[in-house]
N, C-alpha and C positions, 0 to 999 in steps of 0.2 A: 768244551763241551757238557761232558761228565759231570763236571763242578753239578751241571744249570739242572741238565737230566733229575742227579740226587733234590737241590734242591724243589723242582715244581715237583717231585715225585713225594717228600714232603709234606707241597704244601697241598699235593693231596688226597694224603692219606691225615692228615690232617684236619684238615676240612671236613672228609668222609669219618672220621670221629667223632667229631661234633657235629653234625647231622644222626649222626645215629644215639647218640645219647641223647638227641633233642623227641628225636622218637619216641625212647620205650618215656623218657617220663610223665607223653603223654595218656599213656597206659592207664586203664579203667584199677584200681585195686579188690580185694573181691567186696569185702566192707563196700564197695560205694553201689556194686551190680546187689545189692545187696537186698541195699537203702530199695535200689533202682524199680529193681524186685518186688519187695513190700509194697512199695506208694503207688505203682500198678495191682499188687491182687487190692490196694485198696479202693481203687477204682471200675473194680473190674467188680470189685460185690456194692459200695453202690447204685451201677447198670442195672446192674439184678436182682435190687431192691426198685430200684427204677421203676424196668420192664414189667417184676410184680405187680407194686399196684398200679401202671394203666394198668396192665393185663386185667387186673380183677375190674376197675371202673367201667374198662372195653363189655366183661361181661354183667354189669350191673345197666350199665347201659341197653344192647340185647335185648335182657332184661324187662326193663320197662317199653321197648318196643311194644317186645312179641307183648305183653298184654297191651299193650294203646290198639295194638294190630286186631289184638279178640275183641276186646271194644270198640272198635271202629262196625267191628264183620254184624256183633251184635245189634251195635245203633243202623244197621242198612238195610238190617233185616226188621229190626222192628216195624221199620220208613218200608220199608216193599208190603209191610207186611196189614198196616195200616188204611 
């Protein structure tokens, strides 16, 4: 009985050690984490640049709309006075 218990205990400990080695081998290194951070920063910069470009286009469209609205009001005034 003692002999069997020792074998079972040894087996359980062996499996536990193997699993712990497998789990720690999946850890991310500092270089990998830094590389991922740099990649995310690059994506953030690209997204910011796109946002700025779209904001500039939106402002241009709004200016055109305002100009067109002023022209329309002028034409309406001209038509109503004619």
